[in-house]
Structures are given as C-alpha cells and as structure tokens.
C-alpha positions as CSV (number, residue, x, y, z in Angstrom):
1,M,-39.6,-22.6,-22.0
2,G,-37.9,-21.3,-25.1
3,R,-34.5,-20.3,-26.2
4,R,-32.4,-18.2,-23.8
5,A,-31.3,-14.8,-25.0
6,K,-27.7,-14.1,-25.8
7,P,-25.8,-12.1,-23.2
8,D,-25.5,-8.4,-24.0
9,A,-21.7,-8.6,-24.4
10,L,-21.9,-11.4,-26.9
11,H,-24.8,-9.7,-28.8
12,E,-22.7,-6.6,-29.2
13,L,-19.8,-8.6,-30.5
14,S,-21.8,-10.4,-33.1
15,G,-23.7,-7.3,-34.2
16,N,-27.4,-6.7,-35.0
17,A,-27.8,-8.3,-38.5
18,G,-31.5,-7.7,-38.8
19,K,-31.2,-4.1,-37.5
20,R,-34.0,-4.8,-35.1
21,K,-34.5,-2.3,-32.3
22,R,-33.1,-3.8,-29.1
23,T,-32.9,-2.4,-25.6
24,P,-30.2,-4.0,-23.5
25,K,-31.3,-5.4,-20.2
26,I,-29.2,-4.7,-17.1
27,S,-28.4,-7.9,-15.2
28,A,-28.0,-8.1,-11.5
29,R,-24.3,-8.8,-11.8
30,S,-23.6,-5.7,-13.9
31,R,-25.5,-3.3,-11.7
32,K,-23.3,-0.9,-9.7
33,P,-24.0,-0.9,-6.0
34,A,-25.9,2.2,-4.8
35,A,-23.8,4.9,-3.3
36,F,-24.2,5.5,0.4
37,D,-27.5,7.3,1.0
38,P,-27.4,9.1,4.4
39,E,-31.2,9.3,4.2
40,G,-31.6,5.5,3.7
41,A,-31.9,2.6,6.1
42,Y,-28.5,3.3,7.6
43,A,-29.1,7.0,8.2
44,P,-28.3,8.3,11.7
45,P,-31.4,8.0,13.9
46,V,-33.3,10.9,15.1
47,G,-32.3,12.0,18.6
48,I,-28.7,11.0,18.4
49,S,-26.2,13.5,19.7
50,A,-24.1,15.7,17.4
51,G,-20.9,13.9,18.3
52,A,-22.4,10.5,17.8
53,R,-23.8,11.6,14.5
54,V,-20.3,12.5,13.3
55,I,-19.0,9.1,14.4
56,W,-22.0,7.3,12.8
57,L,-21.3,9.0,9.4
58,E,-17.5,8.3,9.7
59,E,-17.7,4.6,10.5
60,I,-21.0,3.3,9.0
61,E,-19.3,2.3,5.7
62,R,-16.6,0.3,7.5
63,V,-19.2,-1.5,9.7
64,K,-21.4,-2.3,6.7
65,A,-18.4,-3.6,4.8
66,T,-17.9,-6.4,7.3
67,G,-21.2,-7.9,6.1
68,Y,-22.3,-8.9,9.5
69,V,-24.4,-5.7,10.3
70,K,-28.0,-5.8,9.4
71,G,-30.8,-3.3,10.1
72,S,-31.6,-5.0,13.4
73,D,-28.1,-4.2,14.7
74,L,-28.4,-0.5,14.3
75,S,-29.5,0.0,17.9
76,T,-26.2,-1.6,19.0
77,Y,-24.4,0.6,16.6
78,R,-26.1,3.6,18.1
79,I,-24.9,2.7,21.5
80,Y,-21.4,2.3,20.1
81,C,-21.6,5.8,18.5
82,E,-22.9,7.5,21.7
83,S,-20.2,5.8,23.7
84,A,-17.5,6.8,21.3
85,A,-18.7,10.4,21.3
86,R,-18.5,10.5,25.1
87,H,-15.1,8.8,24.9
88,R,-13.8,11.6,22.6
89,K,-15.1,14.3,24.9
90,L,-13.5,12.7,27.9
91,A,-10.2,12.2,26.1
92,A,-10.1,15.9,25.2
93,I,-10.7,16.8,28.9
94,I,-8.0,14.4,30.1
95,E,-5.6,15.7,27.4
96,D,-6.3,19.3,28.6
97,K,-6.3,18.7,32.4
98,G,-4.2,15.5,32.9
99,F,-5.0,12.2,34.5
100,T,-4.8,13.3,38.1
101,Y,-5.8,16.3,40.3
102,A,-4.5,17.5,43.6
103,T,-7.0,17.5,46.5
104,G,-7.2,20.3,49.2
105,T,-4.9,18.3,51.5
106,G,-2.3,17.8,48.7
107,F,-3.1,14.2,47.7
108,E,-3.1,13.3,44.1
109,R,-6.2,11.5,42.9
110,P,-7.2,10.2,39.5
111,R,-9.7,12.4,37.7
112,P,-13.3,11.0,37.6
113,E,-13.2,11.3,33.8
114,V,-10.6,8.5,33.7
115,S,-12.9,5.9,35.2
116,I,-15.8,7.1,33.0
117,M,-13.6,6.9,30.0
118,Q,-12.6,3.3,30.9
119,R,-16.3,2.4,31.2
120,E,-17.0,3.9,27.8
121,E,-14.1,1.8,26.3
122,R,-15.6,-1.4,27.8
123,T,-19.0,-0.4,26.3
124,M,-17.5,0.3,22.9
125,L,-15.6,-3.0,22.9
126,A,-18.8,-4.9,23.9
127,C,-20.7,-3.3,21.0
128,L,-17.9,-4.0,18.6
129,K,-18.0,-7.7,19.6
130,E,-21.7,-7.7,19.2
131,L,-21.4,-6.2,15.7
132,A,-18.6,-8.7,14.8
133,S,-16.2,-5.8,14.2
134,T,-13.2,-7.3,16.1
135,S,-11.1,-10.1,14.6
136,S,-11.9,-12.5,17.4
137,S,-15.6,-12.0,17.1
138,R,-15.4,-12.4,13.3
139,M,-13.6,-15.7,13.8
140,Q,-16.2,-16.8,16.3
141,A,-19.0,-15.9,13.9
142,A,-17.3,-17.8,11.1
143,S,-16.8,-20.9,13.3
144,R,-20.5,-20.8,14.4
145,A,-21.5,-20.6,10.8
146,A,-19.3,-23.5,9.8
147,A,-20.6,-25.6,12.7
148,A,-24.2,-24.9,11.7
149,Q,-23.7,-26.3,8.3
150,G,-22.9,-29.8,9.6
151,D,-20.1,-32.1,8.7
152,L,-20.6,-33.7,5.3
153,F,-17.6,-36.0,5.6
154,V,-18.5,-38.0,8.7
155,P,-19.9,-41.4,7.6
156,E,-23.3,-42.5,8.8
157,R,-23.2,-44.7,11.9
158,D,-25.5,-47.7,12.0
159,S,-25.2,-48.7,15.6
160,P,-24.6,-47.0,19.0
161,E,-21.3,-48.8,19.4
162,Q,-19.9,-46.9,16.5
163,A,-20.9,-43.5,17.9
164,P,-17.9,-41.6,19.3
165,N,-19.6,-40.6,22.5
166,S,-20.9,-44.1,23.5
167,E,-20.1,-45.7,26.8
168,K,-17.7,-48.0,25.1
169,T,-15.4,-45.2,24.1
170,M,-15.8,-43.5,27.5
171,E,-14.4,-46.6,29.3
172,R,-11.2,-46.6,27.4
173,E,-8.2,-45.3,29.3
174,V,-7.1,-41.8,28.4
175,T,-3.4,-42.2,28.6
176,P,-1.8,-44.8,26.4
177,S,0.3,-47.5,28.0
178,A,3.9,-48.2,27.1
179,G,3.3,-51.2,24.8
180,R,0.3,-49.7,22.9
181,D,0.0,-47.4,19.9
182,P,-0.6,-43.8,21.2
183,L,-3.2,-43.2,18.5
184,A,-5.1,-46.4,19.2
185,Y,-7.3,-44.5,21.6
186,F,-8.8,-42.5,18.7
187,N,-9.6,-45.6,16.5
C-alpha cells in the first residue's frame, strides 16, 4: 500500500527541503460548496408561472438547507410554489377589496377569493409537511430515522417468555394493587 502523503497544511509548515515540484491536492473537506446555480438541478422547471418562479428562486436555498429535499421532491416543491403564487395574488385582491361584498339585496357575503385562499393555504401546508419544512414534520422524520436504526441497547432474548409482548405480560393486571410496587408491572 505504501506510505500515506502528508497533509498539505503539514507539508507547508515543514517546507520543501528537496525543492521538488509539488502540486497540492484539494481534499473533499477543503472544497468550497458550489454556489447556487439556477441552471442546475434545482432550477425552476419549464412551464412554471412567473409568480411561482419568483417564489421558487426566493425559497429554494432555505428548502435545500433543511437537508430533506432531494431531486425527486421537486414536483412537490413546484406545487408549493404554484400554490404560494396564487395565495399572494388572492391576498392582494382581498387587501384591495376586503373580505366581504354586498349582494344586490344588501346581504354581506364572504368573497370567493377567501375560500380559495384558505384552500391554497391547506395545499401549501401539506406540501411543506411533505418536504419536512415544518418543525413537526422534521421531528417525525427524525423519529422515523431513529426508529429505523434499531435499538442497540436491548439485550437479546432467548425465550418467548422474556419477550415484552408475550401472553404472560399481557395477562398481568394493568393497575397496581395497594400492597404491590407500582413499578413491578414493568419488570
């Protein structure tokens, strides 16, 4: 296999005694992350509306920073951006005209934009949960990841009587009686 090369930082400190030509290698750790390339994999898709494109470019870095979004999630992110663009338009209309309007008979009714805006908010929230962009969805994703790793600290069980879900444990009474230890149920 051979002797490993000195790290570049150590080589610079000790100097080049033999004056041999040396080109420093760039390690994976010292590489700077590439700047956001709007023409790369996370570029706004073709056919997206102008308002959704603005939202895409504003929020893609925040969504990528969570670490949960992959290339396969971009269709969900597109739905989120389209919904957020419609939400912005509807919010501007409601801001301009108000939440209600008067009918010909004098009754006040909610504007149709209000219910559409609420529907867009539900769509946006569902997409954010799918992308693990809400705190509760991140916690659920973390707990699923932790559960998938298995429990390394549970001792191996040799017989079915030792298993926690055996019939023997199911027959025990759930509420402790007055003379017994309340934690005896769990032993």
